Wavefront OBJ file of the C-alpha trace (Angstrom):
o trace
v -121.777 238.390 39.594
v -118.883 240.727 40.153
v -115.056 238.863 41.106
v -115.817 240.410 44.645
v -119.696 239.739 45.196
v -120.566 236.441 47.581
v -122.257 234.261 45.323
v -125.674 233.452 45.799
v -127.964 230.724 44.966
v -129.268 232.017 41.858
v -125.640 232.453 40.687
v -125.266 228.002 41.370
v -128.307 227.875 39.039
v -126.695 229.976 36.190
v -123.118 228.203 36.636
v -125.373 225.036 36.212
v -126.838 225.997 32.621
v -123.359 227.923 31.805
v -121.750 224.637 32.265
v -123.907 222.351 30.848
v -122.331 220.367 28.039
v -119.032 220.918 29.050
v -118.839 218.594 32.204
v -120.236 214.930 33.133
v -123.398 215.136 35.152
v -121.442 212.536 37.361
v -123.544 209.217 39.369
v -124.537 208.946 42.644
v -123.772 205.485 44.201
v -124.572 203.834 46.864
v -122.775 200.917 49.366
v -124.851 199.091 51.527
v -121.381 197.578 53.190
v -120.189 201.164 53.558
v -124.037 201.853 55.250
v -122.754 199.113 57.511
v -120.109 200.408 58.689
v -120.420 203.735 59.092
v -124.112 203.502 60.371
v -126.292 205.988 58.182
v -127.548 205.882 54.609
v -124.695 206.664 52.131
v -124.758 208.500 48.576
v -121.591 209.038 46.815
v -121.431 212.024 44.291
v -118.820 210.892 41.999
v -116.893 213.444 41.058
v -113.988 210.955 40.875
v -115.770 210.410 37.575
v -115.740 213.652 36.729
v -113.734 215.307 33.186
v -110.235 215.823 34.326
v -110.955 213.329 37.527
v -111.931 215.940 39.912
v -115.571 218.407 40.994
v -112.524 221.028 40.126
v -113.602 221.008 35.945
v -116.937 222.181 37.343
v -115.605 225.740 38.752
v -113.075 225.887 36.073
v -115.461 225.893 32.904
v -117.720 228.146 34.498
v -114.975 231.153 35.310
v -113.417 230.956 31.830
v -117.027 230.868 30.410
v -117.717 233.913 32.149
v -114.622 235.627 31.274
v -114.824 238.397 28.412
v -113.731 237.190 25.117
v -110.557 239.298 24.496
v -109.090 237.050 27.275
v -106.734 234.269 25.953
v -104.002 233.294 28.358
v -105.528 232.152 31.805
v -103.172 231.197 34.631
v -103.568 229.576 38.311
v -101.606 227.853 41.536
v -102.610 224.673 41.929
v -101.755 220.857 42.978
v -102.746 219.451 40.481
v -107.144 219.159 39.901
v -107.911 222.836 39.836
v -104.447 222.984 37.208
v -105.847 220.181 35.179
v -109.210 221.516 34.951
v -108.469 225.053 33.757
v -106.148 223.960 31.213
v -108.805 221.250 29.942
v -111.307 224.527 30.105
v -109.382 226.854 28.555
v -108.489 224.688 25.763
v -112.478 223.572 25.507
v -112.587 227.574 24.812
v -109.904 228.185 22.832
v -107.666 229.924 25.002
v -103.895 229.171 26.443
v -103.779 228.640 30.264
v -100.231 228.442 32.305
v -100.404 226.872 35.376
v -98.150 227.170 38.454
v -97.491 223.834 40.149
v -95.595 223.151 43.342
v -92.387 220.509 42.555
v -93.703 218.305 44.965
v -96.883 217.387 43.112
v -97.954 214.297 42.184
v -96.917 213.634 38.831
v -99.813 212.305 37.550
v -101.278 215.492 38.359
v -98.893 217.069 36.134
v -99.003 214.746 33.452
v -102.926 215.570 33.229
v -101.878 219.551 33.202
v -99.885 219.246 30.709
v -101.567 216.692 28.582
v -104.499 218.626 28.608
v -102.077 221.660 26.874
v -101.420 223.699 29.975
v -97.526 225.081 30.253
v -96.571 224.459 33.996
v -94.077 226.953 36.044
v -92.393 225.099 38.855
v -92.318 226.271 42.518
v -91.354 225.507 45.743
v -94.047 223.598 48.027
v -95.434 226.873 49.995
v -98.896 229.045 49.757
v -95.932 232.174 49.037
v -93.959 230.873 46.673
v -97.078 229.556 44.369
v -98.333 233.483 44.809
v -95.396 235.239 44.041
v -95.107 233.254 41.358
v -97.939 233.326 39.757
v -97.715 237.516 40.154
v -94.559 236.920 37.558
v -96.226 234.485 35.053
v -99.104 237.484 35.074
v -96.613 239.986 34.238
v -94.547 238.363 31.978
v -97.796 236.835 29.712
v -100.769 239.199 30.333
v -102.939 236.388 31.340
v -105.836 236.591 33.328
v -105.963 234.751 37.010
v -108.372 232.694 37.712
v -108.154 231.534 41.724
v -108.433 227.923 42.699
v -110.849 228.284 45.474
v -111.082 231.889 46.529
v -113.314 233.320 43.265
v -117.042 233.902 43.266
v -117.729 231.583 39.857
v -115.316 229.158 41.575
v -117.784 228.928 44.244
v -120.860 228.785 42.689
v -119.799 226.269 39.563
v -118.277 224.021 42.946
v -121.507 224.458 44.597
v -122.928 222.589 41.127
v -122.522 218.996 42.368
v -124.440 219.765 45.312
v -127.161 221.145 43.231
v -127.310 217.841 40.611
v -126.941 215.867 44.349
v -130.063 217.325 45.867
v -132.354 217.643 42.629
v -132.142 213.171 43.058
v -131.879 213.403 46.558
v -134.047 216.686 48.189
v -134.598 214.450 51.747
v -130.905 214.378 52.579
v -129.561 214.971 56.404
v -126.419 215.796 55.601
v -123.792 216.782 52.870
v -120.259 216.199 53.297
v -117.122 217.337 51.404
v -113.739 217.995 52.484
v -112.456 221.425 53.072
v -109.241 223.141 51.740
v -109.177 226.392 50.215
v -113.267 225.821 50.787
v -114.209 226.629 47.224
v -116.475 223.444 47.254
v -117.545 223.561 50.949
v -118.616 227.387 50.583
v -120.556 226.135 46.872
v -121.897 222.954 48.770
v -123.382 225.687 51.729
v -124.839 228.319 48.842
v -126.222 225.477 46.634
v -127.949 223.667 50.035
v -129.739 227.318 50.472
v -129.970 225.731 54.060
v -131.951 222.884 53.474
v -129.179 220.778 54.149
v -126.254 220.520 57.031
v -123.393 220.889 55.254
v -120.366 218.841 57.392
v -117.173 219.425 56.559
v -113.282 216.941 56.802
v -110.492 217.778 56.980
v -106.969 216.212 57.799
v -105.479 217.031 61.514
v -102.561 217.960 59.637
v -104.172 220.723 57.670
v -106.457 222.042 59.983
v -106.970 225.389 59.528
v -110.171 225.350 58.695
v -111.413 224.271 61.757
v -108.780 226.393 63.763
v -110.069 229.369 61.124
v -113.775 229.072 61.725
v -113.763 227.893 66.006
v -111.794 231.056 66.567
v -113.909 233.287 64.311
v -109.750 234.448 62.346
v -108.586 233.631 59.420
v -105.270 231.166 59.786
v -102.857 230.578 57.624
v -101.852 227.243 56.446
v -99.920 224.341 58.384
v -97.054 222.643 56.725
v -97.816 220.439 53.688
v -97.486 217.262 55.615
v -100.374 215.642 54.997
v -101.092 212.721 52.608
v -104.137 214.738 50.752
v -102.213 216.958 48.595
v -105.285 218.910 47.408
v -106.247 220.078 51.127
v -103.157 221.822 51.808
v -104.371 225.068 50.878
v -105.130 227.584 53.258
v -109.041 228.852 53.413
v -109.528 231.614 51.508
v -110.928 234.801 52.341
v -114.801 234.561 50.660
v -114.832 231.018 51.387
v -114.241 231.526 55.107
v -116.778 234.778 55.332
v -119.577 232.409 53.769
v -118.711 229.081 56.047
v -118.584 231.066 59.018
v -121.583 232.985 58.443
v -123.323 229.526 57.753
v -121.513 228.423 61.204
v -120.258 225.230 59.508
v -118.685 222.927 61.061
v -115.292 220.649 60.251
v -114.178 217.103 61.470
v -110.593 215.892 61.278
v -109.314 213.102 60.364
v -106.015 211.171 61.422
v -103.031 209.741 58.455
v -104.011 206.453 58.984
v -107.742 206.827 58.947
v -107.209 208.595 55.174
v -104.536 206.250 53.857
v -107.024 203.262 54.703
v -110.367 205.093 53.819
v -108.423 205.626 50.279
v -108.254 202.200 49.991
v -111.423 200.604 51.375
v -113.407 202.793 49.006
v -111.580 201.161 46.163
v -111.916 197.983 47.841
v -115.525 197.943 48.565
v -116.752 200.556 45.736
v -114.370 199.452 43.176
v -113.556 203.260 42.394
v -110.378 205.016 42.166
v -110.402 208.006 45.000
v -107.645 210.125 46.136
v -106.728 210.876 49.571
v -108.501 214.518 49.723
v -111.910 212.368 48.715
v -111.596 209.832 51.323
v -111.060 212.904 54.061
v -114.758 212.193 54.801
v -115.372 209.060 55.654
v -112.048 209.132 57.760
v -113.251 211.786 59.432
v -117.116 209.897 60.016
v -115.304 206.704 61.080
v -113.088 208.152 63.190
v -115.800 209.864 65.092
v -118.830 207.651 65.294
v -122.293 208.722 65.493
v -121.023 212.206 63.691
v -123.159 211.276 60.411
v -126.536 210.448 60.702
v -130.001 209.730 58.514
v -129.787 210.086 54.669
v -125.740 211.228 53.870
v -124.926 212.842 50.332
v -120.612 212.619 50.481
v -119.184 214.491 47.491
v -115.989 212.087 45.875
v -114.172 215.174 45.023
v -111.520 213.119 42.826
v -110.180 210.372 41.769
v -106.410 211.755 40.035
v -103.674 209.052 42.010
l 1 2 3 4 5 6 7 8 9 10 11 12 13 14 15 16 17 18 19 20 21 22 23 24 25 26 27 28 29 30 31 32 33 34 35 36 37 38 39 40 41 42 43 44 45 46 47 48 49 50 51 52 53 54 55 56 57 58 59 60 61 62 63 64 65 66 67 68 69 70 71 72 73 74 75 76 77 78 79 80 81 82 83 84 85 86 87 88 89 90 91 92 93 94 95 96 97 98 99 100 101 102 103 104 105 106 107 108 109 110 111 112 113 114 115 116 117 118 119 120 121 122 123 124 125 126 127 128 129 130 131 132 133 134 135 136 137 138 139 140 141 142 143 144 145 146 147 148 149 150 151 152 153 154 155 156 157 158 159 160 161 162 163 164 165 166 167 168 169 170 171 172 173 174 175 176 177 178 179 180 181 182 183 184 185 186 187 188 189 190 191 192 193 194 195 196 197 198 199 200 201 202 203 204 205 206 207 208 209 210 211 212 213 214 215 216 217 218 219 220 221 222 223 224 225 226 227 228 229 230 231 232 233 234 235 236 237 238 239 240 241 242 243 244 245 246 247 248 249 250 251 252 253 254 255 256 257 258 259 260 261 262 263 264 265 266 267 268 269 270 271 272 273 274 275 276 277 278 279 280 281 282 283 284 285 286 287 288 289 290 291 292 293 294 295 296 297 298 299 300 301 302 303 304
């Protein structure tokens, strides 16, 4: 698979083999209370219990272990989860990582990046600042850029979460995932291979993916105002292409609902998730009936 190729279902299967033993096969939990509250039968893929605390470990591991042996330093930009995942994946493979992090990123996420051994370079909280700072890092260090979402290796690795979920529950009617840069969303579409409807959720304050897919024109990121910090980035071009071809719908969630459902998931399921992971249930709750039948939900991360 080249850096520009659209990933296939076979690439997701190959990624699953490549990352086996380096990531957790996360549990799938159920909740009768949430079923009754939201009117469907939910099966939660708990990537909040993944190594580094988020699904990002899958794509980062697949990308790092796809690189030539001569690559010794990798770099990326991230609000936290991809940076932590890349730091850990690189360390496991005997490589060094440098992560460009917006200065307003959660302190816990910055601490995780450093804990896994990566060097942090701070920047202003805009996509343009991330990209400009990253270019400087690559020029100074000779590092290989591992994108946070817009890369076929990242997409294929992220798709392994849905692959595992469907292996346990092949009769799902829907799979819900949050969408920011779109790596997980695109990976889920590729992994499901048309067998299951993929439904996306996005903060109303960061609704560039919905606007992009409904207009057919890729939109820029909105100002970073949502509490769901992992979803503030713009939809990647590769991922936009995959999601547009699949005509993937996007439901929006308000900030109040995102905050409320972050707390409700913790109270009802006794697990910690971050706001970006709660966006799916927030969107479902605000649009009754949109989730129906047997529904899979990827709880994307637990780094709060």
